[in-house]
N, C-alpha and C positions, 0 to 999 in steps of 0.2 A: 549502580552507576547508570547514568542516562545514555541512551543510544538513539541514533536516527534510524528510522525504518521507512520503507516505501512499500507500496502495494497497490492492489486493485480492489475497488468496491463495485458492487452492483446492487440492484434492488433486493437481491436475496441476502446480501450481507457482505462480509469480507471474503474475497476470492483468493487473494495472495498477500502475504506479509513477509517481508525479508529485510535484512540489513541494507542500508543504503550504500551503493557504490555506483560509479559511472556506467559500468557495463549493464547493471541491472536496470538503471533508469532507461537506457536505450531499448532494452528488451521489453520492458513494460510499456513504453510509449508505442512501440510497434504493435504490440498486442491490442492496446486500446484503439489504435487506428483501424485495425482489422475488424473490431467489434463496435464500430462507430455508434455512439449514442447509448449503448447498453452498459458500458462500464466506464469508470474514471480512475485516474491515478491519484494517489494521495501520498503525503509525507506525514511523519509523526515522530515525536520524541517521547520515548517511554523508558521507564526503569527496566533493567534486565529481568527482574522478577515478574513484572507485569507482562513483558514480552513472552515469557515462558508460558504463562497462563493463557494469553491470547492465542499463541500457537497451538497449545493443547486443545483448546475449544475448536479452532479451525481444523486441525487434523482429525478431530472426532466427528466432523461434519456439522458442527453447530455454527454456521456462517453468520447468522443473525446475532447470536449471542457473542461471537467473537468481535463483531463490529461494535456492539454495545459496550463490551469491555474496553475496546480500543478507545472509544469516545470518552469513556469514564476515566481511564487511566492515563491518557495522553497529557503531557505537560504542555505541548503545543502540537497543532495539527492543521492540515488544510489540503485542498486539492491543488494539483500543479499541472502546468503545461510547460513542456521544455521550451527553451529559448529558440529563436529562429535558427541560430547556428546549430543547435542539437537536432532540430527538425531536418535541416539540410543534410546532416551527416547520416541520418537514417533513411533518407529518401533514395 
């Protein structure tokens, strides 16, 4: 089954990878604002099996490999910036 995920990426690779929900989006956006320019938020749609492998690599400390897996296994993906309304709610 396909699921939507969001997370944070940096030059070192995948930093955070979790199922998408509104509370998580706000949390991640606040973190990205604190680390301005060093990290970015992303969204992705991947199969459950792929998400398990990506999380395993991430939890084992293989951030670069986890990002490569995410890029290879994603059905759709991209960077995101919350809407103006979402930004005002977190300000």
